[in-house]
C-alpha positions as CSV (number, residue, x, y, z in Angstrom):
1,X,69.6,19.3,82.7
2,X,71.8,19.5,79.7
3,X,71.4,21.0,76.9
4,X,72.6,22.5,73.0
5,X,71.3,26.2,71.7
6,X,71.3,25.5,68.4
7,X,70.4,21.8,66.4
8,X,72.8,19.4,65.5
9,X,74.0,20.1,62.1
10,X,77.0,18.7,60.2
11,X,79.2,21.5,61.4
12,X,78.7,22.4,65.0
13,X,81.3,24.8,65.6
14,X,79.5,28.0,67.6
15,X,82.6,29.9,69.2
16,X,81.0,32.6,71.0
17,X,84.6,33.1,72.8
18,X,86.6,32.8,69.0
19,X,84.1,35.5,67.6
20,X,84.7,38.4,70.2
21,X,88.7,38.0,70.8
22,X,90.1,36.9,67.1
23,X,89.4,38.9,64.4
24,X,90.9,36.4,62.0
25,X,88.7,33.5,63.1
26,X,85.8,36.5,62.3
27,X,87.3,36.8,58.7
28,X,88.4,33.5,57.7
29,X,86.6,31.1,55.4
30,X,84.4,29.2,58.7
31,X,83.8,32.8,60.0
32,X,81.1,35.1,59.6
33,X,79.7,33.7,56.4
34,X,79.0,30.7,58.2
35,X,78.4,31.7,61.5
36,X,75.2,34.6,59.7
37,X,73.9,31.4,57.7
38,X,73.7,28.7,60.7
39,X,73.4,30.7,63.8
40,X,71.6,34.0,62.0
41,X,70.1,35.3,65.6
42,X,72.9,34.4,67.7
43,X,74.8,36.1,69.9
44,X,77.9,35.6,67.6
45,X,76.4,37.3,64.9
46,X,74.7,40.1,66.2
47,X,77.6,40.7,67.5
48,X,80.1,40.3,64.4
49,X,77.3,42.5,62.9
50,X,77.2,45.1,65.2
51,X,81.2,45.6,65.0
52,X,84.9,44.6,63.9
53,X,86.7,45.4,67.1
54,X,88.3,42.4,69.3
55,X,86.8,41.9,72.7
56,X,84.2,45.3,72.5
57,X,83.0,43.8,76.0
58,X,80.5,46.6,76.5
59,X,79.0,45.9,73.0
60,X,78.6,41.8,73.9
61,X,77.2,42.4,77.8
62,X,74.7,44.8,75.6
63,X,73.4,42.0,73.3
64,X,73.5,39.0,75.6
65,X,71.2,41.7,77.4
66,X,68.8,41.5,74.7
67,X,68.0,38.1,75.6
68,X,65.7,36.3,77.6
69,X,66.3,32.9,79.0
70,X,63.8,30.1,78.2
71,X,65.1,27.6,81.0
72,X,65.2,28.8,84.8
73,X,65.9,26.5,87.5
74,X,63.8,26.2,90.7
75,X,64.5,28.0,93.7
76,X,66.8,24.9,94.8
77,X,68.3,24.2,91.9
78,X,71.6,25.4,90.9
79,X,73.0,25.4,86.9
80,X,76.6,25.3,86.6
81,X,78.2,25.5,82.7
82,X,80.8,22.7,82.5
83,X,82.7,22.8,79.4
84,X,83.7,19.0,78.7
85,X,84.0,16.2,76.1
86,X,86.8,18.6,73.6
87,X,88.2,15.8,70.5
88,X,91.6,15.8,69.9
89,X,91.5,14.1,66.8
90,X,95.0,13.1,64.9
91,X,97.8,14.2,66.8
92,X,101.1,14.4,66.3
93,X,101.5,13.5,70.6
94,X,100.2,10.6,72.0
95,X,97.9,10.4,74.7
96,X,100.0,9.4,77.4
97,X,102.4,13.1,76.2
98,X,99.4,14.7,76.3
99,X,98.4,13.3,79.9
100,X,101.8,13.6,81.3
101,X,102.2,17.5,80.7
102,X,101.0,20.6,79.5
103,X,101.1,20.7,75.8
104,X,100.6,24.0,74.0
105,X,98.4,22.8,71.4
106,X,96.7,25.3,69.1
107,X,93.9,23.5,67.0
108,X,93.8,24.8,63.6
109,X,90.0,25.4,61.8
110,X,88.2,22.5,59.5
111,X,90.6,20.2,61.7
112,X,93.8,21.2,60.8
113,X,96.2,21.0,64.2
114,X,98.7,23.1,64.8
115,X,101.5,21.8,67.6
116,X,102.9,24.5,69.2
117,X,99.5,26.7,68.9
118,X,99.2,29.5,72.3
119,X,95.9,29.0,73.1
120,X,94.5,26.4,73.7
121,X,96.3,23.4,76.0
122,X,95.8,20.4,77.8
123,X,96.3,20.2,81.6
124,X,97.7,17.1,83.2
125,X,95.2,15.4,84.8
């Protein structure tokens, strides 16, 4: 069962992990105000309205507990979250380069790729 929590909109860039761990993500042009507008009832928006701290996992846990699951698996089903399909647009490296060795890659918000970034990487297959 595959589903997405939010409708397919022009800017569909919901990144809860970045909101929780990085104040600079919350305060950038595509951060706080955009989340408030596009995702007003989301975990990310509630987190930002509740604190300006990074990595407040106690608060995050309490916010998550406010949400009741709307879809539940049957007793004989297992649900696994798999992150697939990350896109690398206009990289300064070839695809072969990405596949040959680990490459540090910090894709910037707004599609501005940052070679040598510190947060993201693509592992070799």
